[in-house]
N, C-alpha and C positions, 0 to 999 in steps of 0.2 A: 334745118341742120346743113351747115356749110361743109365744103370739101374738107377743111382742116379738122373739123369735128369729126366727120367720117372717119379721116384717117387716124385720129387720135383713138377713137373708140376701136377701131380694127387693130391697132398696135396694142392696146390694153388686153383684147381678148386673146390675141396671139400670145402675149406674156402670161396670161392665165393658162392657157392650154400647155405652154411650155412648162409652167410650174407643176400643174397637175401631173404631167407626164414624168417630169424629172424634178421633184421638190428639192433635191440637194444643190440644184443650180440656182443661181441669183436671176430672178425674174425681170430685172430691169425696170422696177417701178419704185414709187416713193417707198422710202424706208418704213413709214408707218403702215403703208399697205402691205408691203412684205412681211412685216412682223404679225400682222393680222392673219394673212394667209396661213403663216406657218401655225399660228395657233389654232386656227380652224382645222388645218388638216389633222393636227395632233388630237383635236377633240371629235374626229370623226365626222365633221360637217359634210354634207353631199355637195359637190361643186356644181353637179348638173341641175340642182333645184328641183329634185324629185321628191324631196322631203320637205314639206311646208312647216314652218314653225308651229309648235303645238299651242292650243288653248289651254290656258289656266283655268278659267272660270266658265260657268254657264251664266246667262245674262242676269239672273237674279242675284247670284253670289258676286258677280262683278259690280253690280249697282250698290250692293251693301259695303263692299271693300272701298270703292271710290268715294263714297260719301265721308268716310271716315278718314281718308287718306290726307296727310298734311297739305298736299299740293291742291286739293279741292279749292281751298280758300285763295288761291292765286289763279285759278282757272280764268276768271274773268279778266285778269289783267293780260294773260296770254291771249285770249280772244280779242282784246283791245289792240294789242301791240301786233299780233301776227296773223288774226284772222281776216281782216279785210284784204291784206296784201295776197294771202293764200287764195282767197276766194276770187279776187279780180285777175290773178295771174295763173290760174289753173294749177295751184298746188293744194297740199294738205299741210296742215300742223298737228302734231301729236304729242302727247305728254305721257310717259312711261313711268313706272315705278323704279325702284334701286335694282330690281332684277330683270328689268327690260320688258316687263309685262305692259303693255299699251293699254292706257286707261281712258283716255279720250283721243278720238280723231275727228278733225273738222275741216271744213274748206271747200273746194270745188267739187261739186257733185261728180263730175265726170272723173275727176282724178281719184276720188274716193271709190268709184266703182272699179277703176283700173286697179287701185291699191288693193282692193279686196281679192282681186283674181291672184295675186300673190301672197294672200294671207296676211296683208298688213292691215288687219282688223282689230278693234277693241277686244281685249281679252286674250290676244295672241302674245307670245313671249318673242320678243326681238332681241334677246341677249346674243352677244356675238357666238356663243357656245351653241345656240339653237338656230339662228339664222344666218350665221356667217358674217362676214366683214359687213357692216352697215353703220351709218353715223350715230344712231342711239346706241346701239349695242357696243360699238368701239369706244364711244365717248364714256361709257359707263365702265369699260374695261381700263381705259387709260387715266380716267378722272378728270378730263379736260375736253374743251371744246373740239369738235372733230368735223371734217368735211370729207365726204366720200363722193367721188363723180362717177358718171356713167363708165362702166367696164372695170372699175376697182373693186366691186362687190365680189365676194367669194362665190356666191350662189349665182348661177346662170339666170334664174327667174327674175334677178333685180338688175340685170344688166342696162336696161333702159332708163333706170332712175338715177338722179343725184339727190344727195340730202345732206343736211347740216344740222348739228345737235350740240347742246351744252348741257352739263349736269347742273342741278340745282341742290345747294347744301342748306342744312340747318346752320343758320348764322352763328348759333352759340357753340355748335360742338364740332361743326365741320362735316358731319355725317351727310353722305349723299341721301337726298330724299328721292330723287328720280331724274328724268332727263326731259328736256324740250326740244322738239326736232321740227324741220321743215323739209318737206320731200316733194319732188316734181321733177320739172324738166331742166333744160341747160342753164337758166337764169340762177337756179340754186347752187350750180357750181361756180359762184362768182364770190369774192370777198365781201360784198354787202350782205349777202344771205347768211354767212357765217357770223358776220358782225351782230345781224338782227336777233339770232338766237342766243348769242352771247349776252347781249344787252339786255333781252328778255329775262335770261336766267338771273342776271344781276339785280334788275329791278323787282324781280319776285323775291329775291334774298333780302333786299332792302325792306319789302313790304312784310316778309315773315319776321324780320328783326323787330318790328313794331307790335308784333302781337304774340300771344303764347301760341306756342306750337302744340298741334294736336298729338295725341299718342301714336306711335306708329304701329300699323297693323303688319303683322307678318303674312307670309302667303297662305297660312292656315286661318287667317281671319282673326286671329287672337292679338290682343293688345300686347305689345313687348314695350316695357318701360325701362327707361334708362335713367338711374340716379347718378348725374354728373354735375361737376361743378364747372361752368364755362371758363375755359382757359383764357389768359391774357391774350388780347388781340395783338397782332403784329403789324405794323405799318411799314409799307415799302414805297418809296419814291425813286423813281427811275425815268421820269419824262424829263428830256432836256439836259440831261446829265450822263457823263461816259461811265461814272461810278454810283451806283445806287446808294441811298441811305435807307438804313433799316432801323426801327425804333420798337424795342420791346421791353416791358417793365422798367421803363425809365432810362433804358441805356439806348445811345444813339450811335450806331456803327456806320463808318464809311467804308463801303466795299470796294475792292479792287474791281476793274472790268470783267475779268473772268468771274470772280465770285458773284458779281452782280447777275451775270448771265445764268449762272447756275440756280441761284435764288429765285430769279424771275421764273426759270423753266419749273422748279418745283411748286413755286406758287400758282402756276397755270395748272400743273398736274394734278394738285390738290391731294389725293390720298396716296401719292408716291409714285416712283418709277424705279424700274430694274437699271442697272448700271449701263448695259447696251443700248436702252433706249433713250436714257439721259444723254449718252455720247452722240447718238444721232440728232438729238436736238440742239446740241452744241456746236456741231461742225459737219460740214458735208464731206470732209475727209475723215479717214478711219482714225479713232482715238484709241491708243492702247488701253486695256483695262488698267494696267499698272499705273498709267498717268493719271487717269480718272480717279483712281483709288488715293493716290497721293495728293490729288487737289482737293478731294472731299476730306480727307484728314486735316488738310490745313483749314479748310472752311469750318469744320467742327471745332477746331481750337478757337476760332473767332466767334462763333455763335454759340457754342456749348451744347452737350449732349443733351439738354433738356429742349432743345429747339430743333435740332438737326437729327433726324432718325436715320438708320441703315437698314437695309434688306427688307423692303425697298427703301432708296433714299427718299426721305420726306421731311416736309416742315411739320412739327408737331403741333403748331398752334394755327388758328385761323390767321389768315393774312388778308389785309385791306390794302390795295394799291391806289396810287394816284391815277394810273390809266383806267383802272375800274371806275373810280370816281367821274372821270370824264364820260366814259361809255354810259354810265348810268343817268348823268345829266341829259346826254344827248336822247337817250330813249324816252326821257321823260319831257322832251321838247325844250329844255332849258339851255338853248344854244349858246346865248351869251355868256352863261354862267360857265358853261363847258370851255368855251374858247379861253376864258379869263383863267381857268385852272389848267391850262395846257401851255407849259413853258417851252415846249419843243418836243421833237420826235423822242420816241422810248429808245433809250441807249443808243443815240445816233451814230456811233462809231462801230457798233457790233455788226459782226457778220454771222452771228449764230442763227441757223435757220428759224428756230422758235421766235427769236427777238424779230428777226426781219419780217416775218409772217404777221406777228401782231403789231408791230410798228406800222406796217402797210395798211391793215385793216383799220386800224384807229385813225391813221391820217385822212384816209378814205372817207371814213364815216364823218369825221368832223368837217372835212372840206365840203363834203356834200350837203351837210346841214347848213354851213355858212353860205353856199352859193345858192341853196334852195330858200335861204330866209329873205333874200333880196335886200337885206338891211344894209344900208351904206356904212354904218358905223362899224358893224361886224366885218364887212368887205374890206374896210380900210384897215382894220386891225390884222386881218389875214395877209393882205398884200405888204402891209408894214413889217411883217416878220420875215426873218430870213428864209424860212421854209415856204412862204406865199410869195416872195419878192418876184419870181419870175414865172409866176402862174398867169399865162395868157387869158384863159377863161375867166379867171377872178377879176382880172384888170377890167376885161370887156363887160362883165355883169356889173362891176362897180360903175364904169362909165354910164350904162343904161339906167342905173338906178338914181343917178344925180341929175338935177333940173337942166333942162335943155338950155343950151348957151351958157352955162357957168363954166368959169376958168376950170373948175376940179373936174368936170365932166371932160372938157378938152384936154387936159392933162392926163387923165386916166386912158381915154381912148387914144392918145398919142403913144403912152407907154405900151399898151396892148399892140398897136400897130408895130412899134419898134421891136417887141419880143416876137411877134408873129413873122416878120421879116427875117430876124436873127435865127429863128428856128428853122425857117425854110433855106437859109444859106448854110448854117452850120448845125444840122439837126444832132450830130453827135456831142455836141456841148451841152446839151439839155436833156439827157435821158431821164432825169427825175421829173421834170415837168412834163415830158411826154407821156410818161407812165400816168400821171395825174390826169392829164387830158383823156387818156382812153378809158381810165376808170369812171369818169364822169358822163362819157357819151353813151 
């Protein structure tokens, strides 16, 4: 752990201590974390870690429950996508049900032993209300992917861990079936870790869509059947455009930039968001409640009450997005198809925090896959696009992938050299490329 990481952890711990002592004061941490800490305090979660998460089942009851759980059929997929990386990097991956009860935990043996000391074990309930702020529990609380880094947990027992988790939904009904999680050291506190669990959840949902879903067991072990008619799917296109396109039941709507940000935030949230949480996702500045309500009224007039719900704000039908399609293709190793389906960054002019975060994660995920492929054709397509034209590393990798002595190799190497010199002379002119360089290193 470097000095900056030490300082960051110390600052977070100090903020947590101030919050515990004076909960009415702003702790000075991310809005997502602040909101979670407040929920934890309201629910009586112990911040000192003295009350470990409870066990829901004995081992035999757990075995029966998880054999019949709908996520059992995608466990081999999670093992394939997340297992090797977790074992090699000293992490664990976990799958929990919709109540936060841990069904499976696998990965590095040493990490599993350390996790057990804080009661992160199969059968324990890691909902936010039982375990405090943590990625699986908070992802279930918010209905969207979440990353919690060291020091952001509400319980002191979990301070040293970072985690990233994403909900998994029934593709037909949108019902949350559970959550998939990566937990471990500092490398989990990076965009690729969040992208990995999000992609794993998307691939699992795609596999579930191709098979009959098992009946859902409740915590009591009894089957809970739902007689529902799958609602019409909504399609959202937001890559490479400032205003998203939304298609539903034969209608194609051209959304304004602000409505595009709201719909995207709600699509990511899944089960809905309170107004104050939505406001935080849309702007780093405070958005008055009256302003948000007026904007939501205008959006409801565009979408219709059968699609946009309130209290909480939510999209009332399953949403399939073009950026989810790209993530799914990357998770399946289909890099060429993913790049072909990527017309540009997600809502490129948007400065909404939720958009900026997902735009950066997807671009880093796609860029890493293209560079890692070593395929000259894919690399040419990347540097030939506006978002990759100034990517020094991509030009360098392209030059190395071309035959020695070829004019194309010389041209690519020259372009990489020119960009490198330009970056050294005027680093302030290329902040985007610099960010990409850091993310790849």
